[in-house]
PyMOL commands that place a pseudoatom at each C-alpha (Angstrom):
pseudoatom trace, name=CA, resn=MET, resi=1, chain=A, elem=C, hetatm=0, pos=[-77.360, -14.478, 89.544]
pseudoatom trace, name=CA, resn=ARG, resi=2, chain=A, elem=C, hetatm=0, pos=[-73.939, -16.180, 90.354]
pseudoatom trace, name=CA, resn=LEU, resi=3, chain=A, elem=C, hetatm=0, pos=[-72.965, -13.641, 92.615]
pseudoatom trace, name=CA, resn=GLY, resi=4, chain=A, elem=C, hetatm=0, pos=[-76.365, -13.488, 94.764]
pseudoatom trace, name=CA, resn=THR, resi=5, chain=A, elem=C, hetatm=0, pos=[-75.810, -17.740, 94.984]
pseudoatom trace, name=CA, resn=VAL, resi=6, chain=A, elem=C, hetatm=0, pos=[-72.363, -17.066, 95.954]
pseudoatom trace, name=CA, resn=LEU, resi=7, chain=A, elem=C, hetatm=0, pos=[-72.944, -14.395, 98.571]
pseudoatom trace, name=CA, resn=LEU, resi=8, chain=A, elem=C, hetatm=0, pos=[-76.304, -16.778, 99.842]
pseudoatom trace, name=CA, resn=LEU, resi=9, chain=A, elem=C, hetatm=0, pos=[-73.619, -19.504, 100.508]
pseudoatom trace, name=CA, resn=LEU, resi=10, chain=A, elem=C, hetatm=0, pos=[-71.348, -17.434, 102.500]
pseudoatom trace, name=CA, resn=ILE, resi=11, chain=A, elem=C, hetatm=0, pos=[-73.897, -15.884, 104.693]
pseudoatom trace, name=CA, resn=ILE, resi=12, chain=A, elem=C, hetatm=0, pos=[-74.945, -19.425, 105.524]
pseudoatom trace, name=CA, resn=LEU, resi=13, chain=A, elem=C, hetatm=0, pos=[-71.804, -20.841, 106.142]
pseudoatom trace, name=CA, resn=THR, resi=14, chain=A, elem=C, hetatm=0, pos=[-70.847, -18.050, 108.371]
pseudoatom trace, name=CA, resn=LEU, resi=15, chain=A, elem=C, hetatm=0, pos=[-74.076, -18.566, 110.503]
pseudoatom trace, name=CA, resn=VAL, resi=16, chain=A, elem=C, hetatm=0, pos=[-73.362, -22.092, 110.707]
pseudoatom trace, name=CA, resn=SER, resi=17, chain=A, elem=C, hetatm=0, pos=[-69.874, -21.815, 111.740]
pseudoatom trace, name=CA, resn=SER, resi=18, chain=A, elem=C, hetatm=0, pos=[-70.687, -19.052, 114.568]
pseudoatom trace, name=CA, resn=CYS, resi=19, chain=A, elem=C, hetatm=0, pos=[-73.154, -21.452, 116.213]
pseudoatom trace, name=CA, resn=ARG, resi=20, chain=A, elem=C, hetatm=0, pos=[-70.909, -24.523, 115.762]
pseudoatom trace, name=CA, resn=ASN, resi=21, chain=A, elem=C, hetatm=0, pos=[-68.232, -22.287, 117.602]
pseudoatom trace, name=CA, resn=ARG, resi=22, chain=A, elem=C, hetatm=0, pos=[-70.755, -20.857, 120.118]
pseudoatom trace, name=CA, resn=LEU, resi=23, chain=A, elem=C, hetatm=0, pos=[-71.498, -24.092, 121.629]
pseudoatom trace, name=CA, resn=LYS, resi=24, chain=A, elem=C, hetatm=0, pos=[-68.360, -25.857, 120.843]
pseudoatom trace, name=CA, resn=PRO, resi=25, chain=A, elem=C, hetatm=0, pos=[-67.494, -27.261, 124.468]
pseudoatom trace, name=CA, resn=GLN, resi=26, chain=A, elem=C, hetatm=0, pos=[-64.261, -25.363, 125.997]
pseudoatom trace, name=CA, resn=LEU, resi=27, chain=A, elem=C, hetatm=0, pos=[-63.810, -24.857, 129.666]
pseudoatom trace, name=CA, resn=TYR, resi=28, chain=A, elem=C, hetatm=0, pos=[-60.931, -22.488, 130.717]
pseudoatom trace, name=CA, resn=TYR, resi=29, chain=A, elem=C, hetatm=0, pos=[-59.110, -22.266, 134.093]
pseudoatom trace, name=CA, resn=ILE, resi=30, chain=A, elem=C, hetatm=0, pos=[-58.230, -18.888, 134.877]
pseudoatom trace, name=CA, resn=GLU, resi=31, chain=A, elem=C, hetatm=0, pos=[-55.396, -17.833, 137.250]
pseudoatom trace, name=CA, resn=HIS, resi=32, chain=A, elem=C, hetatm=0, pos=[-54.128, -14.022, 137.787]
pseudoatom trace, name=CA, resn=ASP, resi=33, chain=A, elem=C, hetatm=0, pos=[-56.123, -13.097, 134.961]
pseudoatom trace, name=CA, resn=SER, resi=34, chain=A, elem=C, hetatm=0, pos=[-54.495, -15.496, 132.224]
pseudoatom trace, name=CA, resn=GLN, resi=35, chain=A, elem=C, hetatm=0, pos=[-56.607, -18.197, 130.693]
pseudoatom trace, name=CA, resn=PHE, resi=36, chain=A, elem=C, hetatm=0, pos=[-55.623, -21.860, 130.254]
pseudoatom trace, name=CA, resn=LYS, resi=37, chain=A, elem=C, hetatm=0, pos=[-57.586, -24.156, 127.955]
pseudoatom trace, name=CA, resn=LEU, resi=38, chain=A, elem=C, hetatm=0, pos=[-58.524, -27.575, 129.238]
pseudoatom trace, name=CA, resn=THR, resi=39, chain=A, elem=C, hetatm=0, pos=[-59.031, -30.479, 127.347]
pseudoatom trace, name=CA, resn=GLN, resi=40, chain=A, elem=C, hetatm=0, pos=[-62.459, -32.174, 127.943]
pseudoatom trace, name=CA, resn=SER, resi=41, chain=A, elem=C, hetatm=0, pos=[-61.828, -36.043, 128.442]
pseudoatom trace, name=CA, resn=ASN, resi=42, chain=A, elem=C, hetatm=0, pos=[-65.551, -36.731, 129.863]
pseudoatom trace, name=CA, resn=CYS, resi=43, chain=A, elem=C, hetatm=0, pos=[-68.451, -34.828, 130.299]
pseudoatom trace, name=CA, resn=TYR, resi=44, chain=A, elem=C, hetatm=0, pos=[-71.804, -36.632, 131.409]
pseudoatom trace, name=CA, resn=PHE, resi=45, chain=A, elem=C, hetatm=0, pos=[-74.571, -36.852, 133.812]
pseudoatom trace, name=CA, resn=ILE, resi=46, chain=A, elem=C, hetatm=0, pos=[-76.234, -39.739, 135.656]
pseudoatom trace, name=CA, resn=ASP, resi=47, chain=A, elem=C, hetatm=0, pos=[-79.628, -39.904, 136.224]
pseudoatom trace, name=CA, resn=LYS, resi=48, chain=A, elem=C, hetatm=0, pos=[-81.096, -40.319, 140.141]
pseudoatom trace, name=CA, resn=MET, resi=49, chain=A, elem=C, hetatm=0, pos=[-77.658, -40.052, 141.473]
pseudoatom trace, name=CA, resn=GLN, resi=50, chain=A, elem=C, hetatm=0, pos=[-75.790, -37.419, 143.785]
pseudoatom trace, name=CA, resn=PHE, resi=51, chain=A, elem=C, hetatm=0, pos=[-72.454, -36.537, 145.559]
pseudoatom trace, name=CA, resn=SER, resi=52, chain=A, elem=C, hetatm=0, pos=[-72.250, -37.205, 148.854]
pseudoatom trace, name=CA, resn=ARG, resi=53, chain=A, elem=C, hetatm=0, pos=[-73.217, -34.129, 151.163]
pseudoatom trace, name=CA, resn=ASN, resi=54, chain=A, elem=C, hetatm=0, pos=[-69.760, -34.762, 152.825]
pseudoatom trace, name=CA, resn=HIS, resi=55, chain=A, elem=C, hetatm=0, pos=[-67.458, -32.395, 151.107]
pseudoatom trace, name=CA, resn=ASP, resi=56, chain=A, elem=C, hetatm=0, pos=[-64.530, -34.506, 151.993]
pseudoatom trace, name=CA, resn=SER, resi=57, chain=A, elem=C, hetatm=0, pos=[-65.156, -37.469, 149.771]
pseudoatom trace, name=CA, resn=THR, resi=58, chain=A, elem=C, hetatm=0, pos=[-66.779, -37.413, 146.109]
pseudoatom trace, name=CA, resn=ASP, resi=59, chain=A, elem=C, hetatm=0, pos=[-69.054, -40.438, 146.890]
pseudoatom trace, name=CA, resn=ILE, resi=60, chain=A, elem=C, hetatm=0, pos=[-71.515, -40.887, 144.643]
pseudoatom trace, name=CA, resn=VAL, resi=61, chain=A, elem=C, hetatm=0, pos=[-74.612, -42.018, 146.225]
pseudoatom trace, name=CA, resn=PRO, resi=62, chain=A, elem=C, hetatm=0, pos=[-78.739, -42.225, 145.114]
pseudoatom trace, name=CA, resn=GLY, resi=63, chain=A, elem=C, hetatm=0, pos=[-80.779, -39.484, 145.229]
pseudoatom trace, name=CA, resn=GLN, resi=64, chain=A, elem=C, hetatm=0, pos=[-83.607, -37.327, 143.687]
pseudoatom trace, name=CA, resn=GLY, resi=65, chain=A, elem=C, hetatm=0, pos=[-81.620, -35.595, 140.878]
pseudoatom trace, name=CA, resn=ASN, resi=66, chain=A, elem=C, hetatm=0, pos=[-78.840, -36.009, 138.588]
pseudoatom trace, name=CA, resn=LEU, resi=67, chain=A, elem=C, hetatm=0, pos=[-75.140, -35.910, 138.952]
pseudoatom trace, name=CA, resn=LEU, resi=68, chain=A, elem=C, hetatm=0, pos=[-72.990, -33.878, 136.158]
pseudoatom trace, name=CA, resn=ILE, resi=69, chain=A, elem=C, hetatm=0, pos=[-69.558, -35.226, 136.413]
pseudoatom trace, name=CA, resn=THR, resi=70, chain=A, elem=C, hetatm=0, pos=[-66.886, -33.710, 134.030]
pseudoatom trace, name=CA, resn=ASN, resi=71, chain=A, elem=C, hetatm=0, pos=[-63.144, -34.319, 133.774]
pseudoatom trace, name=CA, resn=GLN, resi=72, chain=A, elem=C, hetatm=0, pos=[-60.940, -31.517, 132.247]
pseudoatom trace, name=CA, resn=ASP, resi=73, chain=A, elem=C, hetatm=0, pos=[-57.617, -32.100, 131.775]
pseudoatom trace, name=CA, resn=PHE, resi=74, chain=A, elem=C, hetatm=0, pos=[-54.747, -29.671, 131.813]
pseudoatom trace, name=CA, resn=TYR, resi=75, chain=A, elem=C, hetatm=0, pos=[-51.116, -30.186, 130.749]
pseudoatom trace, name=CA, resn=ASP, resi=76, chain=A, elem=C, hetatm=0, pos=[-48.648, -28.087, 133.123]
pseudoatom trace, name=CA, resn=THR, resi=77, chain=A, elem=C, hetatm=0, pos=[-46.099, -26.575, 130.647]
pseudoatom trace, name=CA, resn=SER, resi=78, chain=A, elem=C, hetatm=0, pos=[-43.610, -25.981, 133.778]
pseudoatom trace, name=CA, resn=ARG, resi=79, chain=A, elem=C, hetatm=0, pos=[-41.291, -29.013, 133.320]
pseudoatom trace, name=CA, resn=VAL, resi=80, chain=A, elem=C, hetatm=0, pos=[-40.689, -31.708, 136.353]
pseudoatom trace, name=CA, resn=TYR, resi=81, chain=A, elem=C, hetatm=0, pos=[-37.063, -32.807, 136.352]
pseudoatom trace, name=CA, resn=PHE, resi=82, chain=A, elem=C, hetatm=0, pos=[-36.072, -36.025, 137.789]
pseudoatom trace, name=CA, resn=PRO, resi=83, chain=A, elem=C, hetatm=0, pos=[-32.349, -36.071, 139.412]
pseudoatom trace, name=CA, resn=GLY, resi=84, chain=A, elem=C, hetatm=0, pos=[-29.425, -35.703, 137.402]
pseudoatom trace, name=CA, resn=ASP, resi=85, chain=A, elem=C, hetatm=0, pos=[-31.790, -33.728, 134.723]
pseudoatom trace, name=CA, resn=ILE, resi=86, chain=A, elem=C, hetatm=0, pos=[-31.588, -36.966, 132.471]
pseudoatom trace, name=CA, resn=LEU, resi=87, chain=A, elem=C, hetatm=0, pos=[-35.251, -36.776, 132.181]
pseudoatom trace, name=CA, resn=SER, resi=88, chain=A, elem=C, hetatm=0, pos=[-38.018, -34.577, 132.232]
pseudoatom trace, name=CA, resn=VAL, resi=89, chain=A, elem=C, hetatm=0, pos=[-41.920, -34.616, 131.711]
pseudoatom trace, name=CA, resn=ASP, resi=90, chain=A, elem=C, hetatm=0, pos=[-44.989, -32.577, 131.389]
pseudoatom trace, name=CA, resn=GLN, resi=91, chain=A, elem=C, hetatm=0, pos=[-47.380, -33.043, 134.524]
pseudoatom trace, name=CA, resn=LYS, resi=92, chain=A, elem=C, hetatm=0, pos=[-50.844, -33.412, 133.638]
pseudoatom trace, name=CA, resn=LEU, resi=93, chain=A, elem=C, hetatm=0, pos=[-53.384, -32.521, 136.142]
pseudoatom trace, name=CA, resn=THR, resi=94, chain=A, elem=C, hetatm=0, pos=[-57.382, -33.280, 136.046]
pseudoatom trace, name=CA, resn=TYR, resi=95, chain=A, elem=C, hetatm=0, pos=[-59.943, -31.282, 137.323]
pseudoatom trace, name=CA, resn=ARG, resi=96, chain=A, elem=C, hetatm=0, pos=[-63.102, -33.695, 138.248]
pseudoatom trace, name=CA, resn=ILE, resi=97, chain=A, elem=C, hetatm=0, pos=[-66.122, -31.619, 138.724]
pseudoatom trace, name=CA, resn=PHE, resi=98, chain=A, elem=C, hetatm=0, pos=[-69.351, -32.737, 140.040]
pseudoatom trace, name=CA, resn=ILE, resi=99, chain=A, elem=C, hetatm=0, pos=[-72.512, -30.468, 140.345]
pseudoatom trace, name=CA, resn=ASN, resi=100, chain=A, elem=C, hetatm=0, pos=[-75.645, -31.792, 141.587]
pseudoatom trace, name=CA, resn=LEU, resi=101, chain=A, elem=C, hetatm=0, pos=[-78.744, -31.106, 138.951]
pseudoatom trace, name=CA, resn=PRO, resi=102, chain=A, elem=C, hetatm=0, pos=[-82.062, -30.942, 139.538]
pseudoatom trace, name=CA, resn=ALA, resi=103, chain=A, elem=C, hetatm=0, pos=[-84.227, -34.069, 138.567]
pseudoatom trace, name=CA, resn=GLU, resi=104, chain=A, elem=C, hetatm=0, pos=[-85.798, -32.230, 135.583]
pseudoatom trace, name=CA, resn=ILE, resi=105, chain=A, elem=C, hetatm=0, pos=[-83.334, -30.853, 133.307]
pseudoatom trace, name=CA, resn=LYS, resi=106, chain=A, elem=C, hetatm=0, pos=[-84.707, -27.735, 131.458]
pseudoatom trace, name=CA, resn=PRO, resi=107, chain=A, elem=C, hetatm=0, pos=[-82.970, -24.579, 130.126]
pseudoatom trace, name=CA, resn=ASP, resi=108, chain=A, elem=C, hetatm=0, pos=[-82.320, -22.079, 133.289]
pseudoatom trace, name=CA, resn=SER, resi=109, chain=A, elem=C, hetatm=0, pos=[-79.508, -20.840, 135.637]
pseudoatom trace, name=CA, resn=LEU, resi=110, chain=A, elem=C, hetatm=0, pos=[-78.718, -22.942, 138.257]
pseudoatom trace, name=CA, resn=ASP, resi=111, chain=A, elem=C, hetatm=0, pos=[-76.687, -21.301, 141.317]
pseudoatom trace, name=CA, resn=ILE, resi=112, chain=A, elem=C, hetatm=0, pos=[-74.331, -24.372, 142.305]
pseudoatom trace, name=CA, resn=ASN, resi=113, chain=A, elem=C, hetatm=0, pos=[-72.832, -22.727, 145.329]
pseudoatom trace, name=CA, resn=GLY, resi=114, chain=A, elem=C, hetatm=0, pos=[-72.831, -25.737, 147.885]
pseudoatom trace, name=CA, resn=GLN, resi=115, chain=A, elem=C, hetatm=0, pos=[-74.014, -28.141, 145.041]
pseudoatom trace, name=CA, resn=SER, resi=116, chain=A, elem=C, hetatm=0, pos=[-70.646, -28.460, 143.428]
pseudoatom trace, name=CA, resn=ILE, resi=117, chain=A, elem=C, hetatm=0, pos=[-67.003, -29.974, 144.352]
pseudoatom trace, name=CA, resn=CYS, resi=118, chain=A, elem=C, hetatm=0, pos=[-63.973, -30.098, 142.233]
pseudoatom trace, name=CA, resn=LYS, resi=119, chain=A, elem=C, hetatm=0, pos=[-61.284, -32.637, 142.747]
pseudoatom trace, name=CA, resn=ILE, resi=120, chain=A, elem=C, hetatm=0, pos=[-57.665, -32.222, 141.484]
pseudoatom trace, name=CA, resn=ILE, resi=121, chain=A, elem=C, hetatm=0, pos=[-56.289, -35.445, 140.401]
pseudoatom trace, name=CA, resn=GLY, resi=122, chain=A, elem=C, hetatm=0, pos=[-52.449, -35.672, 139.717]
pseudoatom trace, name=CA, resn=LEU, resi=123, chain=A, elem=C, hetatm=0, pos=[-51.075, -33.978, 142.914]
pseudoatom trace, name=CA, resn=TYR, resi=124, chain=A, elem=C, hetatm=0, pos=[-50.672, -37.374, 144.600]
pseudoatom trace, name=CA, resn=GLU, resi=125, chain=A, elem=C, hetatm=0, pos=[-48.166, -36.213, 146.765]
pseudoatom trace, name=CA, resn=LEU, resi=126, chain=A, elem=C, hetatm=0, pos=[-50.591, -33.690, 148.465]
pseudoatom trace, name=CA, resn=ASP, resi=127, chain=A, elem=C, hetatm=0, pos=[-53.205, -34.856, 151.082]
pseudoatom trace, name=CA, resn=ASP, resi=128, chain=A, elem=C, hetatm=0, pos=[-56.743, -35.513, 149.611]
pseudoatom trace, name=CA, resn=ALA, resi=129, chain=A, elem=C, hetatm=0, pos=[-58.470, -32.585, 151.741]
pseudoatom trace, name=CA, resn=ILE, resi=130, chain=A, elem=C, hetatm=0, pos=[-56.232, -30.036, 149.742]
pseudoatom trace, name=CA, resn=ASN, resi=131, chain=A, elem=C, hetatm=0, pos=[-56.851, -31.578, 146.386]
pseudoatom trace, name=CA, resn=MET, resi=132, chain=A, elem=C, hetatm=0, pos=[-60.805, -30.860, 147.133]
pseudoatom trace, name=CA, resn=TYR, resi=133, chain=A, elem=C, hetatm=0, pos=[-62.423, -27.785, 146.356]
pseudoatom trace, name=CA, resn=GLN, resi=134, chain=A, elem=C, hetatm=0, pos=[-66.352, -26.723, 147.017]
pseudoatom trace, name=CA, resn=CYS, resi=135, chain=A, elem=C, hetatm=0, pos=[-67.889, -24.385, 144.880]
pseudoatom trace, name=CA, resn=ARG, resi=136, chain=A, elem=C, hetatm=0, pos=[-68.450, -20.999, 146.847]
pseudoatom trace, name=CA, resn=ASN, resi=137, chain=A, elem=C, hetatm=0, pos=[-69.342, -18.684, 143.846]
pseudoatom trace, name=CA, resn=GLY, resi=138, chain=A, elem=C, hetatm=0, pos=[-70.825, -20.145, 140.587]
pseudoatom trace, name=CA, resn=TYR, resi=139, chain=A, elem=C, hetatm=0, pos=[-73.494, -20.759, 138.536]
pseudoatom trace, name=CA, resn=LEU, resi=140, chain=A, elem=C, hetatm=0, pos=[-74.632, -23.419, 135.414]
pseudoatom trace, name=CA, resn=LEU, resi=141, chain=A, elem=C, hetatm=0, pos=[-76.735, -22.123, 132.788]
pseudoatom trace, name=CA, resn=ILE, resi=142, chain=A, elem=C, hetatm=0, pos=[-78.241, -24.842, 130.920]
pseudoatom trace, name=CA, resn=ASP, resi=143, chain=A, elem=C, hetatm=0, pos=[-79.174, -24.191, 127.366]
pseudoatom trace, name=CA, resn=SER, resi=144, chain=A, elem=C, hetatm=0, pos=[-80.158, -26.462, 124.497]
pseudoatom trace, name=CA, resn=VAL, resi=145, chain=A, elem=C, hetatm=0, pos=[-81.678, -29.106, 126.179]
pseudoatom trace, name=CA, resn=LYS, resi=146, chain=A, elem=C, hetatm=0, pos=[-82.441, -32.375, 124.086]
pseudoatom trace, name=CA, resn=ARG, resi=147, chain=A, elem=C, hetatm=0, pos=[-83.742, -35.897, 125.310]
pseudoatom trace, name=CA, resn=SER, resi=148, chain=A, elem=C, hetatm=0, pos=[-80.127, -37.158, 126.347]
pseudoatom trace, name=CA, resn=SER, resi=149, chain=A, elem=C, hetatm=0, pos=[-77.928, -34.251, 126.225]
pseudoatom trace, name=CA, resn=PHE, resi=150, chain=A, elem=C, hetatm=0, pos=[-77.533, -30.249, 126.976]
pseudoatom trace, name=CA, resn=PHE, resi=151, chain=A, elem=C, hetatm=0, pos=[-75.022, -27.275, 126.386]
pseudoatom trace, name=CA, resn=GLY, resi=152, chain=A, elem=C, hetatm=0, pos=[-74.064, -25.584, 129.467]
pseudoatom trace, name=CA, resn=GLU, resi=153, chain=A, elem=C, hetatm=0, pos=[-71.947, -22.611, 130.210]
pseudoatom trace, name=CA, resn=LEU, resi=154, chain=A, elem=C, hetatm=0, pos=[-70.069, -22.667, 133.647]
pseudoatom trace, name=CA, resn=SER, resi=155, chain=A, elem=C, hetatm=0, pos=[-68.592, -19.846, 135.649]
pseudoatom trace, name=CA, resn=ALA, resi=156, chain=A, elem=C, hetatm=0, pos=[-67.532, -20.702, 139.119]
pseudoatom trace, name=CA, resn=VAL, resi=157, chain=A, elem=C, hetatm=0, pos=[-64.891, -20.474, 141.987]
pseudoatom trace, name=CA, resn=TYR, resi=158, chain=A, elem=C, hetatm=0, pos=[-64.085, -23.463, 143.991]
pseudoatom trace, name=CA, resn=ASN, resi=159, chain=A, elem=C, hetatm=0, pos=[-61.783, -22.988, 147.450]
pseudoatom trace, name=CA, resn=ASN, resi=160, chain=A, elem=C, hetatm=0, pos=[-60.263, -25.881, 149.449]
pseudoatom trace, name=CA, resn=ASN, resi=161, chain=A, elem=C, hetatm=0, pos=[-59.899, -25.764, 153.325]
pseudoatom trace, name=CA, resn=GLN, resi=162, chain=A, elem=C, hetatm=0, pos=[-56.823, -23.888, 153.068]
pseudoatom trace, name=CA, resn=GLY, resi=163, chain=A, elem=C, hetatm=0, pos=[-57.976, -20.962, 151.177]
pseudoatom trace, name=CA, resn=ASP, resi=164, chain=A, elem=C, hetatm=0, pos=[-56.596, -22.138, 148.067]
pseudoatom trace, name=CA, resn=SER, resi=165, chain=A, elem=C, hetatm=0, pos=[-59.247, -20.937, 144.785]
pseudoatom trace, name=CA, resn=LEU, resi=166, chain=A, elem=C, hetatm=0, pos=[-59.859, -22.374, 141.619]
pseudoatom trace, name=CA, resn=LYS, resi=167, chain=A, elem=C, hetatm=0, pos=[-61.898, -20.639, 138.843]
pseudoatom trace, name=CA, resn=PHE, resi=168, chain=A, elem=C, hetatm=0, pos=[-63.531, -22.068, 135.865]
pseudoatom trace, name=CA, resn=THR, resi=169, chain=A, elem=C, hetatm=0, pos=[-65.655, -20.686, 132.756]
pseudoatom trace, name=CA, resn=GLY, resi=170, chain=A, elem=C, hetatm=0, pos=[-66.610, -21.791, 129.432]
pseudoatom trace, name=CA, resn=ASN, resi=171, chain=A, elem=C, hetatm=0, pos=[-68.994, -24.400, 127.910]
pseudoatom trace, name=CA, resn=MET, resi=172, chain=A, elem=C, hetatm=0, pos=[-69.793, -27.792, 128.423]
pseudoatom trace, name=CA, resn=LYS, resi=173, chain=A, elem=C, hetatm=0, pos=[-71.648, -30.440, 126.313]
pseudoatom trace, name=CA, resn=VAL, resi=174, chain=A, elem=C, hetatm=0, pos=[-73.284, -33.139, 128.454]
pseudoatom trace, name=CA, resn=LYS, resi=175, chain=A, elem=C, hetatm=0, pos=[-74.500, -36.247, 127.571]
pseudoatom trace, name=CA, resn=LEU, resi=176, chain=A, elem=C, hetatm=0, pos=[-76.386, -38.912, 129.644]
pseudoatom trace, name=CA, resn=LYS, resi=177, chain=A, elem=C, hetatm=0, pos=[-74.254, -42.031, 130.497]
pseudoatom trace, name=CA, resn=ASN, resi=178, chain=A, elem=C, hetatm=0, pos=[-76.165, -45.056, 129.897]
for i in range(1, 178): cmd.bond("trace and resi %d" % i, "trace and resi %d" % (i + 1))
show_as sticks, trace
zoom trace
């Protein structure tokens, strides 16, 4: 009897753990068959807003749908050295992703081509046009919708006007911003 109870508890704990890991928000940046884990600092959506159709800016304007905004941080492991090699620091990059969502958020697979942009924050020495990327291929799979939040799976490729690309894949927990 005691062994059956222990086995049942182990099965329940395994199921709960697997569900938590499946829905754990974790986005990855992919470059040359390598995955780099990003740290989510913000992930929310705003009701009745969208990003500007002018893809050279990230102006937020009133709209019919919702706007998802997420900040995903990456700490570059290559060191930035100052003259004289007296100091070195890790470089922090933030990938700020904007995605226009429909007015009604429900479980669905959304094609985000032309509906999403990514701006790199942290490369201040480069022109803003180089740091702005448009989604050319991707989707957002909306899952587990609640009243003021949802889980989503993002898989997208972004390109800038220089032909450089960014690729992201992973899960996000998105909350309504009040």
